[in-house]
C-alpha positions, 0 to 999 in steps of 0.5 A: 185722151193720150196721144201715145203711139208706140211701135216696139217689138221684142222677139226671142226665137230661132233662125229658120235659115242661114242669114245671107248678107246683101248690099244695096246699090248704095253699098248699105248692108241688109239681110232678110230672115225669119225667126220661128217663135213659139206661143201658147194657144188655147183650144176649144176644150180650154187646153193649151197647145204650142203653135209656132209663128214664123216672123219675117224680119229685116236688119240694116247696116251694122245690125245686119253684119252682126247677125250674119257674122254670129248667127246661123240656122237654128241659132237662138236670137232675141231681137228688138225693133218695130213693125213695118207694113209695106204696100205695093202693086203687083204686075196685075195691078193688085195691091199687096202687103207685107208685114215685117219687123225692122230689127234695131238690135240683136242679142245672144240668147244661148250661153257660149257653152250651150251654143258650141254644144249644138255647133250653132254659133261661131263664138270666136273672140271678135276683133274690132269693132266688137272688142277693144284689145287691152281695155281690161288692163286700164282698170285699177284693182280695188283692194279695200272696198271700204271707200266705195260709195255703195 
C-alpha cells in the first residue's frame, strides 16, 4: 500500500468581489476572496444542469499583492494551491470549521483584448518586480537556423 499524500487544487473561475489587500501585525500581505466556479451536476432524469460553487480562498505575500493589483470583481482567474481546514471555538464554546484554498499561484485566464473589452483587469505594463526593462535587447537574432540543435 502506498503512502501517497497529495493536497493540490486547481480552480478556474471568476472573482465575486474586488480583492482587498490587508496586512498582518507582522507586516505580511494577505487577501481573502471567493471564486465562483461552475460545474455540471446530474439531476434525477439524467439531465445535466450547471451549478455554481463559491470557493473561499486566501493568498499571502507576493501572490496576494499580484491578485490585488491585476484582478477585480468579475475577473477570470486560475489559481493553484491546497485545501486547508481550520478549527476554532466560538464564543459559546462550539467547535467551528472553515475550509478554504490556500493559493500558491494565480494566473490570467482572459487574453488582454478579452479582459479590456469587459474593463475587468487593468492590464498595464507592470514595473519591477514583474518585468525587467531592457531584457529583450540582450537576445541575439538568429539569421540561419541550420545550426540549431533541434
